[in-house]
N, C-alpha and C positions, 0 to 999 in steps of 0.2 A: 789674746783674743784673735779669733780667726777673721779672715776677710768677710765671711758671711755674717758673723755676729756684728762686726763693725758696721757693715752696710745696713744691717737691720736697724741699728741705733741711729745712723744718719738719716734713714728714711723716716723713722718715727719722729725725729727732731724736726725734719723738714715739714712734716704734716701737722705739727702741733698748732692747736687753735684753729684748725681748718676742718671742713667736712672730710670724713674718712673715705677715701676712694674705694670703690667696689669693683669686683670682677664682672665684666659685661658678657664675656664669651671665652670659650676655649676653642682654639683652631688647631686641628690635627691633620696630618697627611693620611691618605687612605691606607688601609691594611689589605693585603700584606705589603711590607716594605718593597718599594719599586726597585731598590738597588741604586737609586740616584741620590745625589747630595741634597736635593730639595726635599726628599722624603725623610731626612734625618732629624728634622726640627719641627716643633710645634710652637704655638704662641698663645700667651694670655693677653686678652684685650681688656682694658679698663673702661669704665663708663664714659670717660672723656675721649676715648679713641686711641690712647697710647697702647702700643704693642711691645711685648717683651718676649724674646725667643729663648728656647731651651732645647738642647739635644734630647731626643726621646728614644734612642735605641739602646740604652744601657739595659741589659737583661730583658725583662718583659714590660718595660715602662710603657711603650706605645700601646700594647694590647690592654694593659690595665687602665690607661687613660681613656681608651676608646670605650671600655665597658662602664667606667664609673666617673670619668673626669668631669662630666657635665655638672656634677653635684657642686662644683666649685663656683658656678655662676651665682652671682649675688652675694658672695662672701666678701668680707672685709679684706681688701688686697694686702694690707699690712700684716694681718694675721696669717694669710696664705704665704706671704714672703718669709715669715718666721719659720715655716716648716722646713725650708731649705737649711737654715742655720741649725735647726734642732736635730735633723736626721743624721744618724751615724751608723746606720745599718743598711747594707746593700739591698735588703728586702723591701726597703721603702723608697725605691727608685722613683716611682710615680709621684709620691709626695714631695720628694726633693726637686723633681723637674718642675712641678707646679709652682713651688716656692721660688725657685731660681728664675723662672719666667716672670713671675709676679714682681720680683725685685727688679728685674730688668725693665719691666713696664713702668714701674713707679719711677725709676731713674729716667726713663725716656720722657715721662710726664714732666718731671722737673726740668730737664733740658729744654723742652718745648716752652714751658712757662717762663723760663729765663731767656729764651731766644737764642740758646746756644746750639750751634751746629758744628760738629767736628770737621776738620779739613778733609776734603776729598783726596783720594789716593788712587794711583793706577793699579795697586794691588793691596792686599791686606796683611803684608808681612812686616810692616813698620820699619822699613829701612834696613832690614837684614841684607847685607852686601858681602857675599862670600869672596874671599881673596885666596889666591894660590897658597897652598901649604897651611891654611888656617883650619882649625878644628871646629866644625859647626855641629851644634846639638839640635835635635828635633824631638820634641815630646809629642807623641802621636804621629801617625804615618800620614804625610802629605805627599802622595805620589807625584802630583804635578811639579813639586819643588825639588824632588830628588835629582832630576836631570840638571836643573839649573845650578844646584850646589856643586854637583860632581863635575859639571862642565867647566866650572870656574877654577878647577884644580884644588879645591878645598876637600878636606877629609870630612865625611859625614857619619855621625852616629845617631841612630834613631832609638829612642826609648819607648818601649811598648809594654802593654799589659798582657798581650796575647802571646803565649808561649809558642804557638804555631808559626808566628812571624819571625821569631828569633833566628839569627844566623848571619853568615857572611855572604856578601854580594861582591860584584866586581870592584866597585869603587866606594862601597858603603856597607854598613853593618847595622843590624837590629839587635838590641840588647834588652834584657829585663832588669838590668842593674843600674839604678839611678846614679851611683857613684861615678859612672863613666862620663857624666856631664861635667865633672870637676875640672877637666882640662879643656873644655869648650870655651872659646872666646866670644861666640854669639850663640844664643839659644832661641829657637822659635818653638813655642808651646801651644798646643790646642787649648782653647778656652774651656774645654770639658774638665780641666783640672780644677776649675772653680766649682762646677757642679758636684764633683765627687770629693771635694775637700782635700785634694792632693797637692794643692798649690804650695803649701809650706814645705812639703818634702822635696818638691822639685826645686824651689828656690834655695833650699839649704845646700844643694849640690851645684848651684850656679856660681861658685865662688870666684872663678876666673873670668866670668862673662862680662864683657863691657856693654853688651846689649842683650836684653831679655825682652822678648815680644810675646804677648798673648794674642792669639789670632783665632777668629771664628765668628760666625753669625750670632752666637750667644754672648759675645764679649760686649755687653751693653750696659753694665752697671756703673754706678758712680766710681770713678777710678782712683779717688784719693787714697784709699787703702792699698791699692796695687802699687802706685808710685812710691808710697811710703815703705813698701816691702822690697823695693829694688827693681820692679818692672819698669822698663824704660819707654815702652810704647805699647799701644793696644790697636790691633787691626780688626775691624769689624764691618758689619753691613748695616747701613742706615736705611730703614724702610721709608720710602718717599711717597709711594702710592699705596695706602693701606688697603683700599678696595681691591685693586688688582692683585696685591700680595695674598690676601685672604682667599680670593677665588682660585688663584693658582695653587696655593697650598692644599686646599680642600680637594682639588681635582687631580692632584699628583703631578701637575705640570711644573716646569721650572719657574721660579719666582724672582730670578735675578734681575729681570727688567724693571721690577717694582722697587728695586733697592740700588744703592751705590756703595762702593767701598770707601772706608775711611781709615786713616792712620792717625792716632792721637798720641802725642808725646807730652811729657811734663810741661814743656814750654808752651804748648798749644792750649793747655787746660787752665782755666782761671781759678779753679778751686771751689769747694762747696760753698764757702761764705759768699763768694762773688755770685754764684748761681742764685742763692737765696735772695741776695740783695737785688739782683736783676729781676727775679720773679716778682718780688714785692713792688718794685718800681713799675713793672709792666702791668701788674694786677690791679 
């Protein structure tokens, strides 16, 4: 069972016997893409106000959502979340993004109902701490972190899908071959591996990694299935001021001020059963 399928089951179980949450709105950055990080993500909002993010720049996802995404408003959020688990074709990127964002929104709703807030962090790399001579793996290109890794004296290998980025650099290299992760002792991966269902392939090659961190604004789903698969920490963005976030996203402005970074490890997370018990007690 994939992480997406497992999360779908968890969310359905969590909503059993309760009114089915519906999608209230879809929030997108303006077209054309501004070239900024803030313009890479869209959000699904539930009727209760919970927001879930997804990366929207895979292929023509953003343009497709801008044309037809509003049709999702009013839909059963659990049914929309199921789209992400069901999609296995790159041509359905918009459908996958909507489902992924809905699953993240449903997860955030449960976190809020349970009163759970992840620990704040100074960064979203989940404790990755490169040491001299160590081999660090990076899945997806994180330019701000390259200098930090190489300055530590560690060796860096970046796994990318884009062939035009592959090649050797002064202190690091970009490869298309996931087997090169097998000698890495710490791996930092973009959370987009969840959206495109490549998580399993990535983890299959993290055999020597003592720390595997998923990082990104869309790393917002229930993490039980990730920890069970060997992920050690999740670094993400917690939306604190939804109104400011939505306004900034729609205008193409940076929305970081409406969020804060978190790093969630296994030890910090109470587990789904505890969340459900907390939500029942508070409700």
